[in-house]
N, C-alpha and C positions, 0 to 999 in steps of 0.2 A: 540633439548630441550623444548622448548615454543610449536611445534607443538606435542609435544607426550604427554606433560602435558593437551592439550587442545582436545586430544582424548581419552585422560582416563578421564576426566570431562564429556566428551560427552557423552558416554558410561557406564557412572557409573549408575545405577539403581536405583529406587529411594530408599529413606532407609524406616526402617518403618514407617508407617504414613504419609509417604510425598507421594501425589497426583500425579502420572502418568500425562506426557503433553497431556496425550489425553482425560481422567477428567476435567485438566485446562482448556482447548479447548472447553471441551461441556460445562464447566459450565458459560465460560465466551462467549459464545455464548447462553447460557437461560439466562443470565443478560443485553446483547442485546436487546431480545425477547423485556422481563417484560418492558425494559425500554422505547422501541420502543410506545408499545402498551399503554404505559401511557403518553407518550408523544402523541402521537394521540389523544388520552382519553378527556387529560387535556390541551392540552399546555404545552410549555417550563416552563412558567414563573408559573403556578401552580401544576407541578410534584417535585416534591424532591427529594432530593437522599434517606432521609428515609424510603419514600414511596417503589421507584423504590426494594431498600438493603430487606425491608421486604416481598415486593414482590415474591424474590426468594431467601430466607432464608437465606441471602447473611448477614456479619456481613457490617456494614458504612462504617467501615476501611479499609476492603478490596476494595469496592467501587473504593474510595478516592485512594488508592494503585496503582490502574488498570488506574484511568483517571480523576485524581489528583482533579477536579470539576463539578459539574453536569453539563457545557459547553462541557467539553472534552468528557463526558460521551453520550451529545445530538450527538456528530458531528458524533464521531462512531457510534452511532445507527442510526442514518438517514442517514450516507455511506453506511452503509453497507445495507439497504433497499433499496435505490436508485440501488447498483449495482444488488441486486437481483430481481428485476422492472423491469431496462433497458433492452428493449428488444434485444436480442444480434446481434449481425450484419450476422453471419451465419444463423439466421432464415427468415433476408429479400431475403439472396442468394439463398435460398431454392426455394423461392420464381419465382424466375425468367422465362419468358420464353419468345418464339420468339414475343407475341402479349404483346407491350409494357403497351398496356392504360388497359388491364385486369391482368398486372402484376404490377400495379402499383392501381388498385383496389383492388387484395390481398393483399399488403402492405400497403394501406390505412384502413383496414379493421381491419389489427393485429391493428397498431398502438392505432385508435380509443378504439377496443373491449379493449388494455391493457389502456389506460390511464382512463378510463370510467368504468373499475372496480371498485368494492368498494375499493380496497387496494391503486388503482393509483390513487384513487380522494383522500382520506385521506391524504394520502402520497402527493400528491401535495399540497391540501389547508393548508399541516404541513409549507410544504416550501415555501408556499406564503406568509405565515402567520410571518414565524419567522425570512423571507429573510433581514429582513430591518433594524434588529439590526444582524445577524449572515449575512453579504452580501457573503461571501466564501463558503455557505451552497446555497443558490439561482447557483451562480457559476458551484459550482460543479454537481447539479442536471442540468444544462443546459449542461456542457463540457462528461456526466456519458450518457446522452439523446439524447436531440435537436442537440449537434454539429457531433454529430458519426454520427448520422442517414442523419443530411445534408454531411457530408464528401462522406458517402456511395450513396445517390440518385445523386448526384453529379458526381460523376466516371458513378452512372449506364446512366446516361443522356449522360456525352461524350461516352460513348461503344456503347448504341445503335440508337444514331442520332449525330452521326459524320457525314459530308460531307450530311446534309440533312436539310441547311440554318440555324446549331443550331450555334451561338459563344458558343464557348468552354469556356472563358472568365468570360461567363455569369452563368457558373454550378451552381454554389453556391450558384446566388440570385434566380435563377429558384430554386432549393431545397430548398429554404427557404419558397419561394410564395406557394410550394404547401404543407409545414406544416401549415403556416396558414388558408389558403385554405379548406383544409381537414381537418386536426385533430384541429385546431386552433378553426374553426366554433364548432363545438359540445360540446366542452372543455369548450368557453365560456356561448353554451345556456345550459349547465349544471349545471358551475361554479353558476348560475344565479337561480337556483332550479326548471330548467323547463326540465320538463323529456323528452325522445323520445320513441317513441314506435320505437322497431326494421325494424318495414318495413321504417319509416321512415328515421330511419338510415341508412339503404341499397340504399332506394333511393336519398337523399341527398350524400351520397360514390359518388353513380354509375356518379353522374349530376354534382359534382365537379372534381372528374375525368376529366370527356370528358372537360368540360371548362377547366382545365387546360393545359389539352393536345394541346385542338385546339387554346386556347391564348397562353400558350409557343412556341408551338412548330408547329406552321401552316402547312408548308412545311411536316414534318414527317406521320402528322396526314392526309395530301390528300394523300401523298404515300398511308398512312395504310389504306383511308377506299378505296382507287383506288385497293389495290389487296384483300380488303374482298370482 
């Protein structure tokens, strides 16, 4: 009986004046977009629910009904933005090829370009700034971005360098070292306000990947050099 009532309720058409689910979802996405833009421009403290509601043409009570308070709205907007910005693992897999060093160069370029994009820089600055009082935001960004990339890279290292003097137990340490060396360097430089020319960034990326491969996996690198 309850199942029949549930099905009838779910399939009931919206009455006159009742917004459809698609319209509600579209308005909610618009709300999160506007909220994120204001949080990025003004930070958490200086952004108000009133300003967000006005920017999207929505009643404050509607915003509060959906997200309870500013912190809830901030978390929802930022988590959605992080999910959209993080590089999908499928894009890394699409770059795989037999030459692992060149594969890692392509992966490094993808990561650096994504991080140093205007969207990436603003997003990471907001996360870094607000994580001190909302540490769950920093954890979420790490889990959805860095941690997933480390898991992928560790698996790549295990698959490609097994039997080449590489200790598989060190795979995640090697993956973290790769990100710190290849991506962390340009991120720190840019965060200090020092712009990098594309040519310098490419030269540094190639050098850092080469240094990583020959330092972390010397036997595998030597074998690859011999085959070249």
